[in-house]
C-alpha positions, 0 to 999 in steps of 0.5 A, spaced: 500 500 500 505 504 501 507 504 494 501 506 492 501 512 497 508 514 494 505 514 487 500 519 489 504 523 493 509 524 487 503 525 482 500 531 487 507 534 488 508 534 480 502 539 479 503 543 486 504 550 485 511 553 486 512 559 490 514 565 485 521 566 482 522 571 487 521 567 493 525 561 490 531 566 490 529 568 497 529 561 500 535 559 497 539 565 499 536 564 506 539 558 507 546 560 504 546 556 498 549 558 491 546 557 484 551 552 483 550 548 489 542 547 487 544 545 480 549 540 482 544 537 487 538 537 482 543 535 476 542 541 472 546 546 469 547 553 473 543 557 468 537 552 469 536 554 476 537 561 475 532 561 470 527 558 475 529 564 479 528 569 474 523 575 476 523 578 469 521 571 465 521 565 470 522 558 467 518 553 470 521 546 472 519 540 469 519 532 470 523 529 476 527 535 477 521 539 478 519 534 484 526 535 487 526 542 487 519 543 490 521 538 495 527 543 496 523 549 496 518 546 501 523 544 506 527 551 506 520 554 507 519 550 513 526 553 515 525 560 513 517 562 513 515 569 510 517 574 515 510 577 518 508 584 515 510 590 519 
């Protein structure tokens, strides 16, 4: 049964909305990660991660990279929630 649940979780994660490009960058920087570090972890090029964070014209990740990137962002969002408005 766990296999089925894992498949469902992966399906949901593959379609879950990602944070804005600006928030993606904020989360990465809050944890002190470089574009190169994220790219190496996700096995993509630095330019690819940069495109995912581009405020002017963000590129949306696809496939297994998207799932892994969403997982990274979710974990970082738990560590670095959006600051409350003052």
